[in-house]
Structures are given as structure tokens and as C-alpha cells.
C-alpha positions as CSV (number, residue, x, y, z in Angstrom):
1,X,-11.3,-5.3,14.6
2,X,-12.7,-2.9,12.0
3,X,-13.9,-4.5,8.8
4,X,-11.7,-2.4,6.6
5,X,-8.6,-3.6,8.3
6,X,-9.3,-7.1,7.0
7,X,-9.0,-5.9,3.4
8,X,-5.7,-5.3,1.5
9,X,-4.5,-1.7,1.8
10,X,-5.0,-1.2,-1.9
11,X,-8.7,-2.2,-1.5
12,X,-9.0,0.1,1.5
13,X,-7.8,3.1,-0.6
14,X,-10.1,2.2,-3.5
15,X,-13.0,1.7,-1.1
16,X,-12.4,5.2,0.3
17,X,-12.4,6.6,-3.2
18,X,-15.7,4.7,-4.0
19,X,-17.2,6.1,-0.8
20,X,-16.3,9.6,-1.7
21,X,-17.7,9.0,-5.2
22,X,-21.0,7.9,-3.6
23,X,-21.0,4.5,-5.2
24,X,-23.3,2.9,-2.7
25,X,-26.7,2.9,-4.4
26,X,-28.6,1.5,-1.5
27,X,-28.2,-0.4,1.7
28,X,-30.3,-1.9,4.6
29,X,-29.7,-3.6,7.9
30,X,-30.7,-7.2,7.5
31,X,-30.4,-8.2,11.1
32,X,-28.0,-7.8,14.0
33,X,-24.6,-7.0,12.6
34,X,-25.5,-7.9,9.0
35,X,-26.0,-5.3,6.2
36,X,-26.8,-5.7,2.5
37,X,-26.3,-3.2,-0.2
38,X,-25.7,-2.5,-3.8
39,X,-22.3,-0.9,-4.8
40,X,-21.5,0.4,-8.3
41,X,-18.2,-1.0,-9.6
42,X,-16.5,0.1,-12.7
43,X,-18.7,-2.0,-15.1
44,X,-21.4,-3.5,-12.9
45,X,-23.5,-3.2,-9.8
46,X,-22.5,-5.6,-7.1
47,X,-24.6,-7.3,-4.4
48,X,-22.7,-6.9,-1.1
49,X,-23.4,-8.3,2.3
50,X,-21.2,-7.5,5.3
51,X,-21.2,-8.8,8.8
52,X,-19.4,-6.4,10.9
53,X,-19.0,-8.9,13.8
54,X,-17.7,-11.7,11.6
55,X,-16.4,-10.1,8.4
56,X,-14.4,-13.0,6.9
57,X,-17.0,-15.6,7.9
58,X,-20.2,-14.0,6.7
59,X,-19.4,-11.2,4.3
60,X,-20.0,-11.7,0.6
61,X,-19.7,-9.8,-2.7
62,X,-20.4,-11.1,-6.2
63,X,-17.5,-9.2,-7.8
64,X,-14.8,-11.3,-9.5
65,X,-12.3,-10.6,-6.8
66,X,-14.3,-11.8,-3.9
67,X,-17.0,-14.1,-5.1
68,X,-16.8,-17.6,-3.5
69,X,-13.9,-16.5,-1.3
70,X,-13.4,-15.1,2.2
71,X,-11.7,-12.0,0.8
72,X,-12.8,-8.6,2.0
73,X,-13.0,-6.6,-1.2
74,X,-13.3,-2.8,-1.9
75,X,-17.0,-3.1,-2.4
76,X,-17.5,-4.5,1.1
77,X,-15.3,-1.8,2.6
78,X,-17.2,0.9,0.5
79,X,-20.5,-0.3,2.0
80,X,-19.0,-0.3,5.5
81,X,-17.8,3.3,5.1
82,X,-21.2,4.3,3.8
83,X,-22.9,2.8,6.8
84,X,-20.3,4.0,9.2
85,X,-18.9,7.3,7.8
86,X,-16.9,7.9,11.0
87,X,-14.9,4.8,10.1
88,X,-14.0,6.3,6.7
89,X,-12.8,9.4,8.6
90,X,-10.9,7.2,11.0
91,X,-9.2,5.4,8.1
92,X,-8.1,8.7,6.6
93,X,-6.8,9.9,9.9
94,X,-4.8,6.7,10.3
95,X,-3.3,7.1,6.9
96,X,-2.4,10.7,7.6
97,X,-0.8,9.8,10.9
98,X,1.1,7.0,9.2
99,X,2.3,9.4,6.5
100,X,3.4,11.9,9.1
101,X,5.4,9.2,11.0
102,X,7.1,8.0,7.8
103,X,8.0,11.5,6.8
104,X,9.4,12.2,10.3
105,X,11.4,8.9,10.1
106,X,12.8,9.8,6.7
107,X,13.8,13.2,7.9
108,X,15.7,11.7,10.9
109,X,17.4,9.2,8.5
110,X,18.5,12.0,6.2
111,X,20.0,14.0,9.1
112,X,21.9,10.9,10.3
113,X,23.0,10.1,6.7
114,X,24.3,13.7,6.2
115,X,26.1,13.6,9.5
116,X,27.7,10.3,8.6
117,X,28.7,11.5,5.1
118,X,30.4,14.6,6.7
119,X,32.5,12.2,8.9
120,X,33.7,10.1,5.9
121,X,37.1,10.6,4.4
122,X,37.5,11.4,0.7
123,X,38.6,7.8,-0.1
124,X,35.5,6.4,1.8
125,X,33.2,8.8,-0.1
126,X,34.8,7.8,-3.5
127,X,34.3,4.1,-2.6
128,X,30.7,4.6,-1.5
129,X,29.8,6.6,-4.6
130,X,31.3,4.0,-6.9
131,X,29.5,1.2,-5.1
132,X,26.2,3.0,-5.4
133,X,26.8,3.8,-9.1
134,X,27.7,0.2,-9.9
135,X,24.6,-1.2,-8.2
136,X,22.0,1.0,-9.9
137,X,22.1,0.9,-13.8
138,X,20.0,4.1,-14.4
139,X,22.1,6.0,-11.8
140,X,25.3,4.9,-13.4
141,X,24.0,5.8,-16.9
142,X,22.9,9.3,-15.7
143,X,26.2,9.9,-13.9
144,X,28.2,9.0,-17.0
145,X,26.0,11.1,-19.3
146,X,25.7,14.2,-17.0
147,X,29.1,14.2,-15.2
148,X,31.6,12.3,-17.4
149,X,30.3,13.4,-20.7
150,X,30.0,10.2,-22.7
């Protein structure tokens, strides 16, 4: 499994940003699958060690989020992307593919919803609209303000 997949998605995105911002100041291969580097955070430079074969077992960062834990933080993923830029590209491609799939799914849902709405009677539509309005306060307020005139 790729090291970046062991991190939270938010950390993966931040790491990609850090990678693009060239925040890895230096790195070196220590031995085998272990790399050490310095990554510039927002306020500090962090010492980062990653083991690409055993990321949760042997990777470390002295940032407040990961120090003393088995968490894969954004600094570790940033270092990983710097060492293996093709993995950063792979991450971006996976996100793009996911976004395309979500958009496609949402378009299919909208088509089905519109088809269903067209098949509903006026009474069913009124009941559905009222139910939606009563469940969402801001929608109710906007409807009253914009359509009813209070």
C-alpha cells in the first residue's frame, strides 16, 4: 500500500500542497526503504523519517500531530511525494477520477429525481415540498421571505 493512503485524506491534500510549494528542504536515503528529510511546516522545520515498507511501524515526525504516535502526517506524505513524484501525480489522478465519478453519479441522480418529480401528482409535490421546507430552517426562512413575502 502507498504510504499516502495511510494518512487522513485532509493530510494527503495538505501534503500535496506542501509538495507543490517545495517545502522539503532536504532528504536522503538512510537504508533500504527508510528515508529521512527536513520539511518546512507553517512555523517550524520538522525532522521526518519514513519507511515506505512499514509506514505505520517505522515512520516518525516531530510535529505536534504525529510525534509519539503511529499517525502518518502531512509532513511524512510531503517527503514521500518529494522522493517519489510519480506518486504525487498518481494521487492527483486518483482524486480527479474520484471527482469525475462523483459528478457522474450526481448527474444520474438528478436525472432520476427529475423523472420522479414529473411522475408525482400535485398533491404529492405539495406534501414533498412542505416536508423539505419544514426540515431545513434556512430553506424555510428563504421560502417565506422570497415567495410568501413575510
